[in-house]
C-alpha positions in Angstrom: 67.9 -21.0 21.1 65.3 -18.8 21.2 63.4 -20.0 18.0 63.3 -23.6 19.5 62.0 -22.4 22.6 59.0 -20.3 20.8 58.3 -23.6 18.8 57.9 -25.5 21.9 55.8 -22.7 23.6 53.6 -23.1 20.5 53.3 -26.6 20.0 52.5 -26.7 24.0 49.6 -24.1 23.9 48.3 -25.9 20.5 45.8 -27.8 22.3 44.5 -24.7 24.3 44.0 -22.9 21.2 42.2 -25.6 19.3 39.9 -25.8 22.2 39.4 -22.0 22.3 38.4 -22.3 18.4 36.4 -24.9 18.9 34.4 -23.1 21.6 34.3 -20.0 19.5 32.7 -21.9 16.6 30.1 -23.5 18.9 29.4 -20.2 20.2 29.0 -18.8 16.6 26.7 -21.5 15.4 24.7 -21.2 18.3 24.5 -17.4 17.8 23.2 -18.0 14.4 20.5 -20.2 15.1 19.3 -18.0 17.7 19.3 -14.9 15.3 17.5 -17.5 12.4 15.1 -18.4 14.8 14.0 -15.0 15.6 14.5 -13.1 12.6 12.2 -16.1 10.6 9.6 -15.1 13.7 9.8 -11.4 12.7 9.7 -12.2 9.0 6.4 -14.3 9.2 4.7 -11.7 11.4 5.5 -9.3 8.7 4.7 -11.5 6.0 2.2 -10.2 3.4 0.8 -13.5 3.1 -0.4 -13.5 6.7 -3.7 -11.8 8.1 -1.9 -9.3 9.7 -0.4 -7.4 6.7 -2.1 -7.2 3.3 -0.6 -8.6 0.1 -2.5 -6.1 -2.1 -2.4 -2.3 -1.0 -4.8 -0.4 -2.9 -5.0 3.6 -2.2 -8.0 5.6 -2.3 -7.9 9.3 -2.9 -9.7 12.6 -4.5 -12.7 14.0 -2.5 -16.1 13.0 -1.0 -17.4 10.7 -3.3 -14.2 8.1 -3.0 -14.3 9.0 1.0 -18.1 8.2 0.9 -21.5 9.9 1.6 -23.8 7.0 0.9 -26.2 7.1 3.7 -25.4 10.6 5.0 -28.4 12.7 5.4 -28.4 16.1 7.3 -24.8 15.6 8.4 -25.9 12.4 10.0 -24.8 9.0 8.9 -27.8 6.3 8.8 -25.4 3.5 9.6 -26.9 1.2 7.3 -24.1 -1.1 5.6 -25.3 -3.1 2.4 -24.0 -6.9 2.6 -21.7 -6.2 -0.5 -19.9 -3.4 1.8 -19.5 -5.7 4.9 -16.5 -6.3 6.8 -14.2 -9.2 5.6 -11.3 -10.6 7.4 -9.3 -10.3 4.3 -10.0 -6.7 3.7 -7.8 -4.2 5.9 -7.5 -0.7 6.6 -4.7 1.4 7.4 -6.1 4.1 10.1 -5.0 7.6 10.7 -2.3 5.9 13.4 -1.2 4.2 10.7 -2.0 0.8 12.0 -3.5 -2.0 10.2 -7.3 -2.9 11.1 -10.2 -4.9 9.8 -11.9 -2.5 7.3 -15.1 -1.1 8.2 -17.3 1.3 6.9 -17.3 4.5 7.0 -13.5 3.9 5.6 -12.5 7.6 5.9 -13.6 8.3 9.3 -10.7 9.4 10.9 -9.1 10.8 7.4 -11.9 13.3 6.1 -12.5 14.4 9.7 -14.1 18.0 8.9 -17.3 16.2 7.2 -19.3 13.2 8.1 -18.3 9.9 6.2 -20.5 7.0 4.9 -20.6 4.5 2.8 -18.0 5.0 -0.2 -16.8 2.2 -2.9 -14.0 1.0 -1.4 -15.5 -2.0 0.7 -17.7 -3.2 -2.4 -14.6 -2.9 -4.6 -12.7 -4.9 -2.2 -15.3 -7.6 -1.7 -16.2 -7.9 -5.5 -12.2 -8.3 -6.3 -12.1 -11.3 -3.5 -15.0 -12.7 -5.1 -13.5 -13.2 -8.5 -9.8 -13.6 -7.8 -8.7 -14.8 -4.4 -5.0 -14.9 -5.7 -4.8 -11.0 -4.7 -4.7 -12.3 -1.2 -5.5 -10.1 2.0 -6.3 -6.6 0.7 -5.0 -3.4 2.2 -7.1 -0.2 1.7 -5.1 3.3 2.5 -7.8 6.1 2.8 -6.7 9.3 1.7 -9.4 11.1 0.2 -10.6 14.6 1.7 -14.0 16.2 0.7 -14.3 19.4 -1.2 -10.6 19.5 -2.8 -9.5 20.6 -6.2 -6.9 19.2 -8.1 -4.5 22.2 -7.1 -4.9 21.0 -3.5 -3.2 17.6 -4.3 -0.2 19.3 -6.1 3.3 17.9 -5.2 4.7 19.0 -1.5 0.8 20.1 -0.5 -0.2 18.7 2.8 -2.7 16.3 0.8 0.0 15.2 -1.3 2.6 14.8 1.6 -0.3 13.1 3.5 -1.0 10.5 0.5 2.9 9.8 -0.3 3.7 9.3 3.4 0.6 7.1 4.1 1.7 4.9 0.7 5.1 4.3 2.2 4.1 3.2 5.6 1.5 0.9 4.1 4.4 -1.4 2.4 7.0 -1.1 5.1 6.0 -4.3 6.4 5.4 -6.2 2.8 2.9 -6.0 0.2 2.6 -4.2 -2.9 0.8 -1.1 -4.0 -1.0 -2.3 -7.0 -3.3 0.5 -7.9 -4.6 4.1 -6.9 -8.4 4.6 -6.8 -9.0 8.4 -7.7 -12.5 10.0 -7.9 -12.0 13.7 -8.1 -12.9 16.9 -9.8 -16.5 18.1 -8.5 -14.9 21.1 -7.1 -13.0 21.9 -10.2 -15.9 22.4 -11.9 -16.9 25.6 -10.4 -14.4 27.9 -12.2 -13.6 27.8 -15.7 -10.0 28.6 -15.5 -9.5 25.6 -13.0 -11.6 23.5 -15.5 -9.1 24.3 -18.4 -6.2 23.3 -16.3 -7.5 20.5 -15.0 -6.0 18.1 -17.6 -2.4 19.1 -17.5 -2.5 19.3 -13.7 -4.0 15.7 -13.1 -1.5 14.3 -15.7 1.0 16.0 -13.1 -0.2 14.7 -10.2 -0.3 10.9 -11.8 3.3 11.4 -12.9 4.6 12.9 -9.5 2.9 10.0 -7.3 4.5 7.2 -9.6 7.8 8.9 -9.4 7.6 9.5 -5.6 6.5 5.9 -5.1 9.2 5.0 -7.2 6.5 2.7 -9.6 6.4 4.5 -12.9 3.4 2.2 -14.3 1.5 2.2 -11.1 -2.2 1.5 -12.4 -4.5 4.5 -11.6 -8.2 3.6 -11.9 -9.9 6.8 -12.7 -13.6 7.7 -12.2 -15.1 10.2 -14.6 -17.7 12.5 -13.0 -21.0 11.7 -12.3 -21.7 15.3 -10.8 -20.1 18.6 -10.1 -20.5 21.7 -7.8 -20.4 24.0 -10.8 -21.4 24.2 -14.7 -17.9 23.1 -16.1 -18.9 19.2 -15.7 -18.5 18.5 -19.2 -15.1 20.2 -19.5 -14.1 18.1 -16.5 -15.2 14.9 -17.8 -13.7 15.5 -21.3 -10.1 16.1 -19.6 -10.8 13.1 -17.8 -11.7 10.5 -20.7 -8.8 12.2 -22.7 -6.3 11.7 -20.3 -2.6 11.2 -21.6 -0.9 8.9 -18.9 -0.3 5.4 -19.7 -1.7 2.7 -17.6 -4.6 4.8 -16.6 -8.3 3.2 -16.8 -11.6 5.2 -16.7 -14.5 3.8 -15.2 -17.6 6.4 -15.9 -19.8 7.0 -13.2 -22.5 9.2 -15.0 -25.7 7.8 -14.6 -25.3 6.2 -11.2 -28.2 7.5 -8.7 -27.5 10.7 -7.1 -28.5 12.0 -3.6 -31.1 14.9 -3.6 -28.1 17.3 -3.4 -27.4 16.0 -6.9 -23.7 15.8 -6.1 -23.1 12.7 -3.8 -23.7 9.1 -4.8 -26.1 7.1 -2.8 -25.4 3.8 -1.0 -26.8 2.0 -3.9 -24.6 3.7 -6.5 -21.5 3.2 -4.4 -22.6 -0.5 -4.3 -22.8 -0.2 -8.0 -19.5 1.7 -8.3 -17.5 -0.9 -6.5 -17.9 -3.8 -8.7 -17.1 -1.7 -11.8 -13.8 -0.6 -10.1 -13.0 -4.4 -9.5 -13.8 -4.9 -13.2 -10.9 -2.2 -14.1 -8.4 -3.6 -11.5 -8.7 -7.0 -12.5 -7.9 -6.0 -16.3 -5.3 -3.7 -15.5 -3.2 -5.7 -13.1 -3.7 -9.0 -14.6 -1.6 -11.3 -14.2 -0.5 -10.7 -10.8 3.2 -11.2 -10.3 4.5 -13.4 -7.4 4.8 -11.6 -4.0 7.9 -11.4 -2.0 9.1 -10.1 1.2 12.4 -8.0 1.1 12.9 -8.8 4.7 13.2 -12.0 4.0 15.6 -11.6 1.1 17.8 -9.3 3.5 17.9 -12.1 6.1 18.6 -14.9 3.6 21.6 -12.7 2.6 22.6 -11.9 6.0 22.3 -15.4 7.1 24.6 -16.8 4.0 26.9 -14.1 4.7 27.4 -14.8 8.2 27.9 -18.7 7.7 30.5 -18.1 5.0 32.3 -15.9 7.3 32.1 -18.4 9.9 33.8 -21.2 7.7 36.4 -18.9 6.6 37.4 -17.6 10.2 37.6 -21.5 11.0 39.5 -22.4 8.2 41.8 -19.4 8.1 42.8 -19.6 12.0 42.8 -23.1 12.2 45.5 -23.4 9.8 47.8 -21.8 11.9 48.2 -24.8 14.1 48.4 -27.3 11.3 
């Protein structure tokens, strides 16, 4: 008697449960459509192919000749920007506040804050790359150089090293790929003989640590060999740079480029020449460029597919109770 009564109750409530299931399924579908729409909006905003975020990210590190002293006279920048170093909507700069903005000289104005910055090689490099290969997409420059620093100040866990790694990680949060490190440093290490003799091993350790912490074991490095130095051991540093034993490092020799009256810093004209030299090395060391992808898009696609399949399972499993 009880069994027949229970069967009668289930039969009587079956239309109600079916109606509830239909509404639940409909609401799940609406919810998925809502999530899909806004997720795609977010992904589009963060896509490395849009002007809001770079596709090709370049780290600029070292000391004053990469942060730029071109046009700086008696502690004042003259403000002259050659056409080769002019702004371009396809060249961005990561500010000290970790925000992407259109890049303009001086690139290191809020990074190398204890010295007056002028024209460096970053803009001439970027414009030259874009002229020859538009496939690199929007370039994002990440200034990290600080004038007057020796290689020991860039060792792992130091302030400069930690700043470099944190800025590099911030640069890729919305997409894009770190394609190279432009490294120009060593002038300060020419002062002391012991430091000069240890330079090669310290530099190799630095490159290895950066690649490890950025999880990019073959990250291309474009190393500028010195054109000048603060001390008498320039030849020792240059020899160490030329004989670097780390794979995927390309040397660009700055020797012979025009120096300012201080015989230490490159002139604006020299930076304009150095930029295309760096671009030559970059285009050789990174070609062919791999297809870029968005991790956010992949995660969303997996989420959407999982949610969709779960909804099908839910509908099939519970609707079978009333068949």
